[in-house]
N, C-alpha and C positions, 0 to 999 in steps of 0.2 A: 589857689589856696588862700591867698590874701583876701579874695572876695568872700570866702566862707568865714574867715575870722572877722572881717568888717561887718558882715551881716549878723553874726552872733552878737557883737558888741552893740550894734544899732538896736537889735531886738531887746537887749537888756536895758539900754538907755530908755527906750519907749516904755518898757515895763515899769521902770522906776518913775517915770513921769506920770504914768497912769496910777500907780500906787500912791504917789504923793497927792495927786488930784483927788483921790478917793479918801485921803486921810488915813491910809493904812500903810505905814512905812515898812512894816516888818513882814509883809506877805511874801510868799515864795516867788522867785524870779524864774523865768523860763530857761530851759537848758537844752542842749543838743543831746545830752546823755543824762539819764536819771540814775542816781546812786541811791541804794536803799540798804539799811535804814538811813533816815535823814541824819545829817551831822548833829552831834550832841553839843558842840560848842563852836566858837569862832575859829579855833585852830583847825578843826576837822573841816569846817566849811571852806576855809582857804585852800586846804589840800584838795578838796573836791573841785574847786575852781581851777586849780593848777592842772589837775587831771583832765578836766573838760577842755581846757585850752590846748593841751597836748593832743587830745583826741581830735579836735576840730582842725588842728594844724597837720594832722596825718602822721604824727610822730609815734603814736601808739594806737592799737585798735580797741574796740569796745571791750573785748574780753580782758585785755591787759589793764585797761582803766578800772574795770570792776574788781579785778584781783588786787590791784594796788589799793583801791578804796577799802577793801576788806582787811588788808594787812594794816593799813593806817588805823582802821577802826578797832582792831584787836589791841594795838599798842595803847590807844587812848581809852579803851574800855575800863570801867571801874568794877571790881568784883561786886556782885549783887545787883548790877543793872538788869532790869527786866529784859529777857531775850539775849543776854550776853553769853556767848559760848567761847571758851578758851581752848585753843589747840596748842599742843606742844610739838616740838620737832620730832618727826617720826610717827606722829599719830595720823590716822586716816580721818577724812571728813565724816562726821556722823551722818547717818542716813537722813535724819530729820532736817539737817541743814541743806542737803542736796534736794530735798523734795518740798521744802516749805514754801518756796516761791512758785511752784508749779500750780496750774489751775486745779481746783478741787472738783472732782467729778460730781455732777448733780445726783447721780444714782447712789453716791456714798453719803448723802445727807441723812443725818440722824433725826433732826427736828427742824421745823420751820414755824416761826411765830409771827403773825401779823400784829403789829404794834399800834396801839391807839394812844400815843403819848402826845400831849399838847406841844405844838411847835414852840421853839425858842426864838426870840428876836435877836438879830445881830445887826450891825451897821449896814450890811449888804442885803439883808432880807430875812425871811423866816425859814428856819431850818427844822425839819422834821426827821425823826428816826422812825422809819416805816416798817422795817422787817428785820428779823434776826434769823440766821440759818446756822445750825450746828453741824459740824463735820468732824470726822475723826481727828483731823489735824488742828482744828480750831473753830472759830466763830466768824461768820461773815455778817456785817451790818450794812443795811441799805439806807441811804439818806436822800432827802429831797430838799433843795434850797429854792424857795420861791423868791425871786429877785425883787427888791424894792424898786420904786419908780426911779430913784436916783441911780441905782445900779443898772437899770435897763438903759438909761440914757448914757451912762459911762460905757456900757457894753457896745452900744451902737457906735460911739465915737472910737472905741478901741478897735473894733472890726475894720473901721475905715482907715485908721492910722496904721494898723498892722497888716493890711491886706496883702502885702508882699511876702509875709512870713509863710512858711509851709503850713498847710491846713491842720495837720496833726499837732504841730508845735503850738499853733495859735490856740487850738482848743484846749490843749494841756495847760498852757499859761493862763488863759482867761478863766477856766474853771477853778484853777488853784488860786487865782487872784481873789475871786469872790467868796470862796469857801474859807472858813476859819483856818488858821495855820495848822498844818498837820502835826507839827511838833507839840501843839497844845492839846492833843487828843490822847486819852488814856481810858482803860477799862479795868475794873476790879470787881470782886465778888464779896459776899458777906462773910466769907471765911478768911478774908485778908489776902486772897490770891490776887496777883497782879499779872496782866497779860501783855505780851509784847505785840506792838503793831507790826504786821508783816508787810503790808503794802496798801495803797489806795488807788482806785481807778475812778476817773470822773469824766463826765461828758454832758453835753447839752441835750436834753430831751425835747425841748422846744426853745423858742427865743427868750422866754421869761423864766425858765426852770433849768436847774442843774441837778443831775443825778450823780451820786457817788456811792461806791462800795468800799468799805474798809474791812480788812481781815486781821484777826487777832489770833495769837497762838500762845500757849496750848489750848486745847479744848477744856472748857470749864466742867467741873464735876456736876452732873445733874442729879436732882433739881438744884437751881441756883438763883439767887437774886443778884442781878448785875447792875452796876452803876457805871455809866459812861459819862466822862467829863470831857467837854470840848470848849476850850476858851472860856472858862468860868461859868458855863452852863452845864447842868447835869440832866441825864436821862436815866431813869430807873425802870427795870422791867424784870419779870420772873420767867424762868424757863422750866418746863415740866420735865418728867423723867425721860420720855422718848416718844418717837412717833411724829409724823408730820402734824403741824399745827398744834403742838403740845401746849 
């Protein structure tokens, strides 16, 4: 168990070194357990770190860690926060809370839009919003990050330095390191509606490219003009009434 804790701390240390070298001090650090939604403030981030340490030490299991993270999040939530759901003693968990993090079946897709939005430049590369999919529970956005030459060199070094890390943890950490911070991602429509980020999945499609999928809930009312903001860059697109490729 001491070995597991030491490996976790060494992974975070290497991640900090990589982030500092890339000039991006506030990027996400790797973890052995991922809590969602992301912490809203420093207090919640510290509590997540505490839970992760207890999980790695074998003092609590993954389900217990997730349940405590949710309980902390409810206490720290502010009324009116996008996606905030308040439960009172004696209430049952709403169905939408139980199902929101489940995969959305492809056959339930309402609309799919191939987007032709110019890429936005970031320090780590060029980020494109390539596709939007509308489901009964929300909207799925597909992203492609073409890494810059500097980021490619940093990636090669990171793979070498972190080669002892578990492959899935390594991929999770490296993709999140080069993508903009997920906490800086938001979506709204022309009616003033704001949508809660449900989750993000990211992976390498090749050595120079990262693919990511972000899901937002609830589903926007169609047709809609949507504005996605990610780390001070905006992407605007229009969704039709219904049907594939609307």
